C-alpha positions in Angstrom: 0.2 41.5 61.2 0.1 40.3 65.0 2.4 37.6 66.4 1.0 35.4 69.2 3.9 33.7 71.5 2.9 30.3 72.2 6.0 29.3 74.4 9.4 28.3 73.7 9.9 28.5 70.2 5.9 28.4 69.0 4.6 31.5 67.1 1.2 32.1 65.6 1.5 34.8 63.2 -2.1 36.7 61.7 -2.9 38.7 58.8 -6.7 39.6 57.8 -8.2 36.8 60.1 -5.9 33.9 58.4 -2.9 32.5 60.7 0.2 30.3 59.8 2.4 28.5 63.0 5.7 28.3 63.4 7.2 25.6 65.4 4.2 25.3 67.7 5.2 22.5 70.5 1.9 21.2 72.9 4.0 17.7 74.5 7.0 19.4 75.7 7.7 16.3 77.8 8.1 14.3 74.5 11.5 16.0 73.7 13.6 14.5 76.2 11.5 10.9 77.1 14.0 8.9 75.4 15.9 10.0 78.6 13.7 7.6 80.6 13.5 8.6 84.3 16.1 11.5 84.2 13.9 13.0 82.2 10.8 13.2 84.9 12.5 15.9 86.8 13.6 17.9 83.9 12.3 21.5 83.7 10.0 21.6 80.8 8.9 24.7 79.1 5.3 26.4 79.6 3.3 26.0 76.3 0.0 26.6 74.8 -1.9 25.3 72.1 -1.9 26.8 68.7 -5.7 27.7 67.3 -7.1 25.3 64.8 -7.3 26.6 61.1 -4.1 27.7 59.8 -3.2 28.1 56.6 0.2 26.8 56.8 3.0 25.0 59.2 6.8 26.6 59.3 9.2 24.1 60.7 12.8 25.4 61.3 14.1 22.4 61.8 12.9 19.0 62.7 14.6 18.3 66.7 11.4 17.2 68.4 11.2 20.6 70.4 9.8 22.3 67.1 8.5 19.7 65.4 5.6 18.4 67.3 3.0 16.7 64.6 0.1 16.8 67.6 0.3 20.8 67.6 0.3 21.1 64.0 -2.3 18.6 63.5 -4.3 20.8 65.9 -3.1 23.8 64.0 -3.6 23.2 60.8 -6.9 23.3 58.2 -7.4 20.5 56.0 -5.4 21.2 53.2 -2.8 22.9 54.6 1.1 22.0 54.3 4.3 21.8 56.7 7.2 23.6 54.8 10.4 22.3 56.6 14.1 22.4 55.6 15.5 19.9 53.0 17.2 16.6 54.3 20.6 16.3 54.1 20.4 12.7 54.0 23.3 10.5 55.9 23.6 7.3 58.4 21.0 6.4 60.8 23.2 8.2 63.5 23.7 11.3 61.6 20.2 11.5 61.6 19.2 10.1 64.9 18.4 13.9 66.6 15.5 14.2 63.5 14.3 10.6 63.5 11.5 11.1 66.2 10.2 14.0 64.9 10.4 12.6 61.2 8.5 9.6 61.9 6.0 11.3 63.8 5.3 13.6 61.2 5.1 10.8 58.6 2.5 8.9 61.0 0.3 12.0 61.1 0.2 12.0 57.1 0.8 15.4 57.4 1.3 17.2 53.8 5.3 17.8 54.2 6.9 20.3 51.7 11.4 20.5 51.8 12.2 24.1 51.4 15.9 25.2 50.4 17.4 28.4 51.4 16.3 31.6 49.3 12.7 29.9 48.3 9.6 32.0 48.8 6.1 30.8 48.4 2.6 32.7 48.7 0.3 31.3 51.2 -2.7 33.6 51.7 -2.3 36.7 52.4 1.6 35.8 53.4 5.0 35.5 51.5 7.1 33.0 53.3 10.8 32.4 52.8 13.5 30.1 54.2 16.8 31.6 54.9 20.0 30.1 55.9 20.3 29.2 59.5 23.2 26.7 61.0 21.6 24.4 63.8 24.7 23.8 66.8 24.9 20.0 66.1 24.7 19.9 62.2 21.2 19.3 61.4 19.2 20.9 58.6 17.5 24.3 59.6 16.6 27.4 58.2 15.3 30.4 59.4 11.6 31.8 58.0 10.9 35.4 56.9 7.2 35.7 57.1 6.1 38.9 55.2 2.0 40.2 55.1 0.8 44.1 55.1 4.0 45.4 54.3 5.3 44.3 57.7 8.2 41.5 58.1 8.8 39.2 60.8 11.7 37.0 60.9 11.6 33.6 63.1 15.2 32.2 63.9 14.5 28.6 65.1 17.1 28.0 67.7 20.0 29.0 65.2 23.7 29.8 66.6 25.3 32.8 65.8 26.1 33.2 61.5 26.7 35.5 59.0 24.0 35.7 56.8 22.8 38.6 58.8 23.7 41.7 56.2 22.7 39.6 53.3 19.3 38.7 55.0 18.8 42.7 55.5 20.4 43.4 51.7 17.8 41.1 50.0 14.7 41.9 52.2 15.2 44.9 54.0 15.2 44.9 58.0 12.7 43.1 59.7 10.0 44.9 61.7 10.6 41.9 64.4 13.1 39.2 65.0 12.1 36.2 67.4 15.6 35.1 68.4 16.5 32.3 70.6 18.4 33.3 73.9 19.1 30.3 76.2 22.1 30.1 74.7 22.1 26.1 75.5 25.2 23.9 75.4 24.7 20.4 74.7 26.6 16.9 74.6 24.5 14.1 73.1 25.4 10.7 72.4 25.4 10.7 69.1 27.5 13.8 68.5 30.6 13.3 70.5 33.2 15.0 71.5 30.8 17.4 72.9 31.6 21.4 72.0 31.8 23.5 74.5 30.0 26.5 72.4 26.8 26.8 72.5 24.5 25.2 70.2 21.9 28.0 70.4 22.2 31.8 70.2 22.7 33.2 74.3 21.9 36.5 74.7 24.6 38.8 73.6 24.4 36.9 70.6 20.6 37.4 69.9 21.2 41.3 70.4 23.8 41.3 68.1 21.8 39.7 65.4 19.2 42.1 65.8 22.0 45.0 65.5 23.4 43.5 62.0 19.7 42.9 60.7 18.3 46.4 62.0 15.3 45.1 63.3 12.6 47.4 65.4 12.0 44.8 67.8 13.9 41.5 69.0 11.2 39.2 70.6 13.3 36.1 72.9 12.3 33.0 72.3 13.7 29.7 73.6 14.3 30.5 76.8 13.0 29.2 80.6 12.7 25.5 79.8 14.7 22.5 79.5 17.7 22.2 81.6 19.8 18.8 82.7 23.7 18.9 83.5 26.4 17.6 81.5 23.2 17.3 78.4 21.6 20.1 78.2 22.6 23.4 79.8 21.0 26.7 79.2 23.1 29.9 80.2 21.5 31.4 83.5 19.2 34.5 83.6 19.2 34.8 80.0 16.0 37.2 80.0 17.8 39.8 82.0 21.1 39.3 80.3 19.0 40.3 77.0 17.1 43.6 78.6 20.7 44.7 80.0 22.5 44.5 76.3 19.2 45.3 74.1 17.1 48.1 73.8 15.1 46.6 71.1 13.3 44.2 73.1 9.7 43.4 73.5 9.3 40.5 75.9 6.1 38.3 75.1 4.1 36.6 78.0 2.5 33.0 77.4 0.0 33.4 75.0 0.4 37.4 74.5 0.5 39.1 71.3 1.8 41.9 69.8 0.9 44.3 66.3 3.7 44.4 64.0 
């Protein structure tokens, strides 16, 4: 199984010439467009487009930096589906952070498949399973376990640290590679006040601990070196160096680089 990093949280996973994509992003500027002029000077992650013809798209959640309808439309074959977490319902305010991506996915007429945690499905040579995850602002999120050719890759989206690690390994075995967020961003959003001082995604030390508890062979960092705006979205400094100093499992990919699992 081959894993290719597309930048930010996006990856392509290939087995026997077939591919699926997870959280691809091509329009990084659209994520904070609602800020208007404040967004113009905001750093953005470097990303590249996925290749066409993927069997499926997997979304960990519907925040716009993980759910880009344009990227999915370009990546997916004609009859492919997009798998995403089940929604929680609630008021418009509750769903404000997922409204943009939800609207764009619907407008693109993508075939969407809400998926509950612990649900598995077969897609070509892949078995994919949605697993529990915890979103930093309370929106629906899953992690995705992708299995093929006797290998396992676990994509953690931008989950916070939680206590499902032991149960995941007990049910499925240790992943050969875990793709984990490391930027530890603190967020303060208008619809989530008062804001929490805790990280809304795992920081380097938490990612290293998660990989240890999962007994993963490799830890591939994702979701770092990108967005930052004081008072709104504040990642931890020097995330990648901190990760390397904390864990001996780290495999760092350059943009567009692949590893064989």
